[in-house]
C-alpha positions as CSV (number, residue, x, y, z in Angstrom):
1,M,58.5,30.2,113.8
2,H,54.8,31.0,113.5
3,L,51.9,28.6,113.0
4,Y,49.8,29.1,109.9
5,S,46.7,27.4,108.3
6,V,47.4,26.0,104.8
7,I,45.2,24.1,102.3
8,T,47.0,20.8,101.4
9,G,44.2,19.1,99.4
10,T,41.1,20.0,97.4
11,G,38.2,18.1,95.8
12,N,34.7,18.7,94.2
13,Y,31.7,17.0,93.0
14,L,30.0,18.2,89.9
15,P,26.9,16.4,88.9
16,E,26.7,14.8,85.5
17,T,23.2,16.1,84.5
18,V,23.5,19.5,82.6
19,I,20.3,21.7,82.6
20,S,20.5,24.4,80.0
21,N,18.5,27.6,79.9
22,Q,16.4,26.0,77.1
23,D,15.1,23.5,79.6
24,F,13.2,26.3,81.4
25,K,11.4,27.6,78.3
26,D,8.3,25.4,79.0
27,K,8.1,26.6,82.5
28,V,5.2,29.0,83.7
29,F,6.6,31.7,86.0
30,Y,4.7,34.0,88.6
31,D,5.9,37.1,90.5
32,S,5.9,37.3,94.2
33,N,2.3,38.6,94.3
34,G,1.1,35.4,92.5
35,E,0.4,37.0,89.2
36,K,1.6,35.1,86.1
37,L,4.3,36.9,84.3
38,S,3.0,38.6,81.1
39,K,6.1,38.2,78.9
40,P,6.8,35.0,77.0
41,T,8.8,32.5,78.9
42,S,11.6,32.3,76.2
43,E,12.0,36.2,76.6
44,I,12.3,35.8,80.3
45,V,14.8,33.1,80.0
46,D,17.0,35.1,77.4
47,K,16.9,38.2,79.8
48,F,17.9,36.0,82.7
49,E,21.0,35.0,80.8
50,Q,21.9,38.5,80.0
51,I,21.5,39.6,83.7
52,T,23.3,36.6,85.4
53,D,25.7,35.2,82.7
54,I,24.3,31.7,83.5
55,K,24.0,29.5,80.5
56,E,23.6,26.0,82.2
57,R,23.8,24.4,85.6
58,R,24.1,21.0,87.0
59,H,21.6,18.9,88.9
60,V,22.2,15.8,90.9
61,S,20.7,12.4,90.0
62,D,17.6,11.2,92.1
63,N,19.7,8.8,94.1
64,L,22.0,11.3,95.6
65,V,21.5,13.8,98.5
66,T,23.7,16.6,99.9
67,S,25.7,14.3,102.3
68,D,26.5,11.9,99.4
69,I,28.0,14.6,97.2
70,A,29.8,16.1,100.3
71,T,31.4,12.7,100.8
72,L,32.6,12.5,97.2
73,A,34.2,15.9,97.4
74,A,35.7,15.0,100.7
75,Q,37.2,11.8,99.4
76,Q,38.9,13.7,96.4
77,A,40.4,16.1,98.9
78,L,41.7,13.3,101.1
79,D,43.2,11.6,98.2
80,S,44.9,14.8,96.7
81,S,46.4,15.6,100.1
82,N,47.4,11.9,101.0
83,T,45.6,12.4,104.3
84,D,44.9,9.6,106.6
85,K,41.2,10.1,107.4
86,E,41.8,8.8,110.9
87,Q,44.0,11.9,111.6
88,L,41.3,14.4,111.0
89,D,40.6,16.5,114.1
90,Y,37.4,18.1,112.7
91,I,34.9,17.8,109.8
92,I,33.0,20.9,109.2
93,V,30.2,20.7,106.6
94,A,28.6,24.1,105.5
95,H,25.1,23.6,104.0
96,N,21.7,25.2,104.6
97,F,19.0,22.6,103.9
98,G,20.3,19.3,105.1
99,D,19.5,16.2,103.0
100,V,16.5,16.7,100.7
101,K,15.4,13.5,98.8
102,A,14.0,13.7,95.3
103,G,10.3,14.0,95.4
104,N,10.3,15.1,99.2
105,R,11.3,18.7,99.9
106,K,11.4,18.2,103.6
107,S,14.8,18.9,105.1
108,D,16.6,16.0,106.9
109,L,19.0,17.3,109.4
110,V,19.4,14.6,112.0
111,P,21.9,13.3,112.3
112,S,24.1,16.2,111.1
113,L,25.5,16.0,107.6
114,A,28.9,16.0,109.0
115,A,28.1,13.0,111.0
116,R,26.8,11.3,107.9
117,V,29.9,12.2,106.0
118,K,32.1,10.8,108.7
119,Y,30.0,7.7,108.6
120,N,30.2,7.4,104.9
121,L,34.0,7.7,105.1
122,R,34.1,5.0,107.7
123,I,36.1,7.0,110.1
124,E,36.6,5.1,113.4
125,N,38.4,7.9,115.4
126,P,35.9,9.2,118.1
127,F,37.9,12.4,118.4
128,T,37.3,13.4,114.8
129,I,34.7,16.0,115.8
130,A,32.0,16.5,113.1
131,Y,29.4,19.3,113.0
132,D,27.5,21.3,110.5
133,L,27.7,25.1,109.8
134,P,24.7,26.8,108.3
135,F,25.6,30.4,107.4
136,G,24.1,31.1,104.2
137,C,26.1,31.0,101.0
138,A,29.0,32.3,103.1
139,G,29.1,29.0,105.1
140,W,32.1,27.3,103.5
141,L,34.3,30.4,104.0
142,Q,33.2,30.7,107.5
143,G,34.1,27.0,108.0
144,L,37.6,27.9,106.8
145,I,37.8,30.8,109.2
146,Q,36.7,28.5,112.1
147,A,39.3,25.9,111.0
148,D,42.0,28.7,111.1
149,Y,41.1,29.4,114.8
150,Y,41.4,25.6,115.7
151,L,44.7,25.2,113.8
152,K,46.4,28.4,115.0
153,S,45.4,27.5,118.7
154,G,47.0,24.2,118.5
155,D,43.8,22.4,119.1
156,A,44.0,20.7,115.7
157,K,46.4,19.7,113.0
158,K,44.2,18.5,110.2
159,I,40.7,19.7,109.3
160,L,38.3,18.8,106.6
161,V,36.0,21.7,105.5
162,I,33.2,21.0,103.0
163,G,30.6,23.1,101.3
164,A,27.6,21.1,99.6
165,E,24.2,21.9,98.6
166,V,21.4,20.6,96.4
167,L,19.5,23.8,95.5
168,S,17.5,22.1,92.7
169,R,15.2,20.5,95.3
170,I,14.3,23.7,97.3
171,S,13.8,26.1,94.3
172,D,10.3,27.0,93.3
173,P,9.5,25.7,89.8
174,H,7.2,28.7,89.3
175,D,9.8,31.4,90.4
176,R,12.3,32.6,87.7
177,D,15.0,32.7,90.4
178,S,14.9,29.0,90.2
179,M,17.1,29.3,87.1
180,L,20.0,30.5,89.4
181,Y,20.2,27.5,91.5
182,A,22.4,24.4,91.0
183,D,23.8,21.5,92.9
184,G,27.5,20.7,93.8
185,A,30.1,20.1,96.5
186,G,33.7,21.3,97.2
187,A,36.1,20.5,100.0
188,V,39.5,21.2,101.4
189,I,41.9,19.7,103.8
190,M,43.5,22.4,106.1
191,E,46.7,21.7,108.1
192,A,48.7,23.6,110.6
193,R,52.2,24.5,109.4
194,E,55.1,26.1,111.1
195,S,56.9,28.7,109.0
196,E,59.3,31.7,109.4
197,E,57.6,33.3,106.4
198,S,53.9,34.1,106.4
199,V,51.9,31.6,104.4
200,G,48.3,30.3,104.2
201,I,45.7,32.3,105.8
202,L,47.1,35.8,106.5
203,A,43.8,37.5,107.6
204,H,40.0,37.1,107.6
205,L,37.0,39.2,108.4
206,T,33.3,38.4,108.9
207,R,30.2,40.7,109.4
208,S,26.4,39.9,109.9
209,D,23.8,42.6,109.0
210,T,20.6,41.2,110.4
211,L,18.7,44.3,111.6
212,E,17.7,45.4,108.1
213,C,18.8,42.5,105.9
214,A,18.0,39.3,107.8
215,H,15.2,38.3,105.4
216,L,16.5,39.2,102.0
217,L,16.8,35.4,101.5
218,R,14.2,33.3,103.2
219,M,11.9,30.4,102.8
220,D,8.4,31.0,101.7
221,K,5.4,29.4,99.7
222,S,5.4,29.0,95.8
223,N,4.8,32.0,93.7
224,N,2.0,30.1,92.1
225,K,-1.0,30.5,94.5
226,A,-2.6,27.4,92.8
227,F,0.2,25.3,93.8
228,D,-1.4,22.6,96.1
229,S,1.4,22.4,98.7
230,Q,2.5,23.7,102.0
231,E,6.1,23.2,101.0
232,L,8.5,26.0,101.4
233,F,11.0,27.2,98.7
234,L,14.0,29.5,98.8
235,K,13.0,33.1,98.1
236,M,15.1,36.1,97.4
237,E,14.7,40.0,97.2
238,G,17.1,40.3,94.3
239,R,17.5,44.0,93.8
240,K,17.9,44.7,97.5
241,L,20.5,41.8,97.8
242,Y,22.3,43.1,94.8
243,E,22.6,46.6,96.4
244,Y,23.6,45.1,99.7
245,A,26.4,43.1,98.3
246,L,27.6,45.9,96.1
247,K,27.9,48.2,99.1
248,T,29.4,45.8,101.6
249,V,31.5,43.1,99.9
250,P,34.2,45.6,98.4
251,Q,34.6,47.2,101.7
252,A,34.9,43.9,103.6
253,I,37.6,42.8,101.2
254,K,39.5,46.1,101.5
255,Q,39.3,45.9,105.4
256,C,40.7,42.2,105.2
257,L,43.5,43.2,103.0
258,E,44.3,46.1,105.5
259,K,44.3,43.5,108.4
260,A,46.8,41.4,106.3
261,K,48.8,44.7,105.6
262,L,48.7,44.1,101.9
263,P,48.0,46.5,99.0
264,I,45.5,45.5,96.4
265,E,48.3,45.3,93.8
266,C,49.6,42.2,95.6
267,V,46.5,40.1,94.9
268,S,46.8,37.6,92.1
269,K,43.3,36.2,92.2
270,V,39.9,37.3,93.6
271,L,37.6,34.2,94.2
272,I,34.1,35.5,94.9
273,H,30.9,33.5,95.6
274,Q,29.3,32.7,92.2
275,A,25.9,34.2,92.8
276,N,25.4,36.3,89.7
277,G,28.0,37.0,87.0
278,K,27.1,40.6,86.6
279,M,27.0,41.2,90.3
280,D,30.5,39.8,90.7
281,D,31.7,42.0,88.0
282,A,30.1,45.0,89.7
283,I,31.7,44.0,93.0
284,L,35.2,43.7,91.5
285,K,34.9,47.2,89.8
286,R,33.6,48.7,93.0
287,L,36.5,47.0,95.0
288,F,39.2,48.6,92.7
289,G,37.4,51.8,92.8
290,L,38.2,52.0,96.5
291,Y,41.8,52.3,95.5
292,E,43.2,55.4,93.6
293,K,44.7,54.8,90.1
294,V,44.7,51.0,90.3
295,E,43.6,49.2,87.2
296,I,41.8,45.9,87.3
297,P,44.4,43.2,86.2
298,E,43.3,40.9,83.4
299,N,42.0,37.4,84.5
300,I,42.2,38.3,88.2
301,M,38.6,36.8,88.8
302,P,38.0,33.3,87.7
303,M,34.4,32.6,87.0
304,T,32.3,29.2,86.8
305,I,28.7,30.5,87.1
306,S,28.1,30.5,83.4
307,W,28.3,26.7,83.4
308,L,27.9,25.7,87.0
309,G,25.2,28.2,88.2
310,N,24.9,29.2,91.9
311,T,25.7,26.1,94.2
312,S,25.6,28.2,97.4
313,V,28.3,27.2,99.8
314,A,29.9,25.0,97.1
315,T,30.8,27.8,94.6
316,V,34.0,29.0,96.2
317,P,35.6,25.5,97.2
318,T,34.6,24.2,93.7
319,L,36.3,27.3,92.1
320,L,39.4,26.9,94.1
321,D,39.7,23.2,93.3
322,L,39.3,23.8,89.6
323,L,41.8,26.6,89.8
324,L,44.5,24.7,91.7
325,K,44.2,21.7,89.4
326,G,44.6,23.8,86.3
327,E,41.1,23.1,85.0
328,L,40.1,26.8,84.2
329,E,41.0,28.1,80.9
330,N,43.5,31.0,81.0
331,Q,43.7,30.7,84.7
332,E,46.8,29.6,86.8
333,V,48.3,30.4,90.2
334,K,51.7,29.6,91.8
335,S,53.5,29.3,95.1
336,G,53.6,32.8,96.8
337,D,50.5,34.1,95.0
338,I,47.9,36.0,97.1
339,I,44.3,34.9,96.8
340,V,41.3,36.9,98.2
341,F,38.2,34.8,99.0
342,A,34.8,36.6,99.6
343,S,31.2,35.4,100.1
344,V,27.9,36.9,100.8
345,G,24.8,35.0,101.9
346,A,21.6,34.7,103.8
347,G,21.6,36.4,107.1
348,M,22.9,38.6,105.6
349,N,26.5,37.4,106.1
350,I,29.6,38.5,104.5
351,N,33.2,37.2,104.9
352,A,36.6,37.5,103.3
353,V,39.8,35.7,103.6
354,V,43.4,36.7,102.3
355,Y,45.4,33.6,101.5
356,K,49.0,33.0,100.3
357,I,49.8,29.9,98.5
358,P,52.5,27.9,100.0
C-alpha cells in the first residue's frame, strides 16, 4: 500500500456582477509611457476580445473582500466532501494582494487571509494551521503541491487549499490590461489515502525564473500621469510574458508527465491557468508539438476565460470545480482519468501537476 493525495471536495465563489466588454467602451486608456491611445476605445475593446477570447468577467460587490469569497468557496468544498472543519490540519490560502476594500486600494495582510478564513469558518482547533501563499497566479497549484508533501509525509490527513483574488480593485482603470482581470475564488479539500493502485497526485514540477523574468508582472503607478494618486496597480509586460509562457509551460508539463512515467496519450484533460484564451491555445499546440505524430484530442482543454476572465489563483480551482460538477458544456471526466494542471504567474513561476481521478 502507498499513500496518495486525493481531492475529495471542491467549491467556488463566482461574483454575481457581470462586467461585459461593452462596459469598458467609455474608458480612456493610456500606454505605459503615459500617452493617450490614439485608436477609438471601441476599437481597442473589440481587438482585446479577439486577442484574449474574453467577452465578460465577474466583479465582487462592495461589501466583500478576498477573505470573504475565499471563505464562501471553502464552505462549499467542506460541504461537498462532508468534511468536519475541526479535522482540518492545514488551511492554505493562495492570493497576492490580501484584502483590498472597495474605495481603498491598500493591501490588508495582517492577520493572514488564511487566519481570517479560519476565523470566518469558526474553527476552534488550534492545530489547524493557517497560512498564506503568495506565488503569483501559480499560487493555488503550488498550495496543492505543498499539501501533497504534508499528506505523503504523514504530517496531515486533511488540508483545505484555496485560491482567491479580487483583481478588479488593483487594476489600473487607464490601462487596457484592466479588461483581463476579474474576481473569484476556488477551493479543494485534499486527503491522504492508502491505495495499492496509483491515484491522486502522481507527479508535480515547479520552476522559478527570476533572473530575467522577475518583473514581467509588477506593481506600478497608473498609466495616466494626471491620475492624482500614489496608488500602485498591477502592471504586465504582455508580449514578453506571452513568449516566456509559450517557451516554458509546455516543457514543464512534458517534464511532469515524464516524472509520472505517462505518455501524453493518457491525458484526458489539460487544465491551464486562464490568463489569455489565445495564449492557452498556443501553449496546448506547443505541448503536443513536443511529441511526434500525436494529434490534439477534441475538448481536452476546458476553458472559462471567455465568461469569467482572469481571476489569477482562482482560475484553476474554479475550472476544476465546474468540471467535476458537470457544469461545463461538452466536458466530463470519470474515475481513472488523468488530468494535467499547469499555471504560470508573477515571479515568474511555473508549475504542473499530474493527477489521476480516484
